N, C-alpha and C positions, 0 to 999 in steps of 0.2 A: 828885137831879136830874142829877148828873154821870153816874151809871150809866145812866140812861135815854138820855141823849144818846149815850154810847158804844155802847150796845146798838142804837139806831136807826141810827147811822152804820155799824156793822158789818153790820147787816141790809141797808142800801142798797148797800154795797160788794159784799157776797156776791151779792145779786140781780143787780147789774150784771155781775159777772164771769160768773155763770151764764148770763145772757141772751146776752152777746157770745160766749161759748164755743160755745153751740149754733148761733149764726149762722155762726161760722167753720166748724163741722163741716158745716153744710148747704151751704156754698159750696166745700167741699174738692173737688178734682178726683177723678173716679173713676179707678181703675187702668186702665192701657192693656190692650187685648185684641189678640191676634194672630189673624188670620183667614187661612186658606189655602184657596183655592178658585178658581172660574172666574168671570170677569167676564161678567155677563149684560147689562149696559147701561153705556154711557159717555156722559155728557152734558158740558156745558161746565164745570160745577163739581161734577158728581154722578157717583158710581160705585156700581153695585150688584154685589155679590159673593155668589155662592152657595157657602157653606162646604161642604167635602168631607165631613166626618164627620157633620154634623147636617142637611145640606141646607137650613139656614136661610139666608134672604136678608137681607143687610145693605145699607142705603142709607147711603152715606158721602159727606161733603163733602170735596173736595180742591181744591187750587189747580191752575190750568191747567198749571203747570210740572210738577207731579207726574203729571198725566194724559197728558202728552205721550208719544206712541208707544204708548199702551195702547188696545187694541181689544177688541171683544166676542169672547169665546172664549179670551182669554189666561188662563193660570193665573198667579195672583199671590199674594204674601204681603203682607198689609196689617197694620200696627200702627196702631190707632185709639184715641182717647180722646174720649168724649162725642160720638161720631158724626163726628169730624174725623180725617182721615188724617194720621198723624205720619210714617210712612214707607211706601213702596210698592216692592216688589221684583218684577220680572217673572221668573217661573219657567219659562215656556215659551210658545211661539208656537202659534197655532191650527193644526189639521191642514190640510194642503194639500187642495184639492178634487179635484185630479187626481193620479194617481200620477206620479212622476218616471220618466224613460225607463229608468233602471236598475232600477225596480221592476216593469216590465212583463215578462210571460212570453211566450215564443214557444211556440206549441203545434205540435209536430211529430207528424204522423199517419203511421202506417205505411201503405203501400199495401194496398188491399183486394184479395184474391185471387180 
């Protein structure tokens, strides 16, 4: 009788440990991913980044403080876990729509004879 009780207790303990260990693994955080690309959309708490290498688009959730100063067209490096932004680094600003005065060329034509 004592052996049956010990066997049943061991079975219950083993099943409980097995059940809870699988639940912990299911709730474990996924590893973070670093994305380098161009911002295609900035919302109040949403950021969409098109990755350079794969052209995949990622929709990420970020706090307004992290999105401050980020506009469409910026190049960024984002580290994210489970779709949430952990860190955001601006790599560059969007291109100017007009050329700066020092970029304009003067065309000098020779007189026609």
